[in-house]
Phi, psi and omega in degrees: 000131177237173179223158180216139184233141170205170190245150174236150176244169180236022176278184179286166178297326180296317180291321178302322179294320181295320182270004170063053174250127182269188177096159177225161181296323181295318178295320179298315181294321179294324178297318178297318180298317181291321177300313181296322179300330182255018174074027181248128178285145177253125175243114182259136170259117184254122185252131180238178174080021177293321185229182171299128186236157181229174176302322181297324178296320179292322177297317179297318179296319179298315179300319181294317179295323175295322179295324178297327181059049179283167182275311182222159180222144172237119183267138182226160174250144181302133180230096189286122175262151187297336184269004181258157177296332181291333182302316180294324180295322184263010189303330183264359175288147182279145177271133177250349180240107183270348178279106185295341177293340182262010174274067191235017180078346180258002178232144175287131183239344183243147179290144172234111190295321186286345188210129179290158182305321183296326181288319176299314180302313182293323176298314181298316179294324178296317179298318176302313183298315180299315182292322183280337184256004179290153186307317181298318180293319179295321178296317181293332182279326191236338191240344184290158189282333184285114186293319182296319179293319176301317181297315180299315179295317180296318180299313182295322179296317178297317178296322180298321178296318180294318179296319181301313179299318178296318181292321177299312180298315183295315185295314188270339187234343186242312184293148179238127178243156181246156180261342185232044182288170178289169172289164180302316182291324176296326184284316186252339182106188185293152179298153175236036186301331182295345180272350181282138173243091185289156174287121181255136178267118181279142179291000000 
């Protein structure tokens, strides 16, 4: 049993073009099918909070992730680095997390006007739960014949439960967020986009 990991984002097609991310949903789904056909687990990292988001956006993302039929998922929050194209796009967004140690993709760092942080957090955890508890995922974890794959799925699920408890405690009782933080550019400084060497897809 082997595993393979790659990432998905949830912004619009226009934003994906601006930040220079390639790929299509159809290719992603076909990649998962081929991995499974050859006994390789798929672990997707799903990144949210690129733009102003609504409940409808999370519902759409959940439907898309279910359609992909991936094996495991790791949810992340957008964390803009100065050398990326997205940094310039988000330069005027307000920072809600001033502790730089928590700019680690697992904490919300930018304000989202349409939705408070707790609501985004609960949506993300709900999506994780739905994907991990759906019948196909449970069958792959406990009932399929391949022992190595069962072990891999079970290990990730056990780790996920421990991480969930830690994240719940941290979000509601330990982490501190601000309501009137500086803009992203004020916090980190001028963009360094010219230093980025993006992955280019050749025709």
